[in-house]
N, C-alpha and C positions, 0 to 999 in steps of 0.2 A: 569423083573426077581427086585429080593430083597436081598441084603446083609445087615445083620446086626453085628456087633462086638458088647461084652461085656466084662465089669467086673463082672461077675455072683457071685454071694456073696458067696456061696461055690466051686464053680469052682476050678477046677486046669488047666487052660488055659485063659487067661494067666496068669503064676506064679505071685505070690508077689513080686519077684524081677523085675520084670519088667511090669509097672501101663500101662507105654505109649505105651506097643503096641496095642490095638486094634484100637487107635487113627494113629498109624503110618500106620496100615497096611488098616485103610480107606481110608489114603491119597492117600499112595502106590499104592491101587485098582482103588481109583478115573484117579489118572495118567495114571496107564494102559488103562484101560477102555476110557477116553479121549483121547489117541496117537493112540486107534481103533477106532475112533470115531464112540464107544459106544451109546448111546442115551440113550436107551429104559430100564435103571439101577437105581434104588432105594438105596443108600445106608444110613445107620443109624447106630448108636452106642450109642446103652441103656449101665447108666450106675447107679451103685449109688450113686456114687461121683456127686458133682455140680460144677463140672468144668471138662473139657479134662484136662487130666496130673495133678493131686491135688500135686501130690509131690512139683509141680516146682511154686505153688504158685499162688494164684488170679490171679496177674496180667496178668502173663503168656496162665493161664488158660482163661482168657476174650480174651487173640490177637489170641488163638489155638480156640477159640468157634468161633469167626467172620471167620478165615481162614475154617473153616467146612464151616459157612454157605456160604461165597462167592463162594465152589467149589459146595455147593450142599447139603451137607452130612447133615443129620438129626441128631443134638443133642438131646438126651433125658436123663436130668439127673434124677436121684430120683428113676430107674428102675432098680428091680433084675429080672433078666431071673432067674424062678424056673426050667424050665422045657421049652422042643421043641416037640413040640406032630406033630409028621411025619404024621398022618394021616390026619391033617388038613392043615398043612402045619404052625401051627402058635408056637409063642409064650407064654408059659403061665409066665405071670409077678407074682411077692408076688400081694397078697389080691385077685388072679384068673383074673386080666384082662386078654386081650389076644389080642396080634398084630399079624398080618398075615406076614411070609416073603415073 
């Protein structure tokens, strides 16, 4: 199973007022699944920004990137999700690339 969080360019979720929501959701999901001893899940964050929680600045962003990596949460900067293809269970990224769910 895969989980994906995104700050997609035109998306209304999460709102611009809460740019840290995907990062927080990823940490909370990992903690919940870890606590339940669920191991067959991959969690990834796709974002157009270069670092997690860009509003906090580069120092905190680098620290958060390290925390994500420590927990096995994939971080994919510079990625804009344009659509979700339910037929193939894939994310459609800007430029036509696809990533499995």
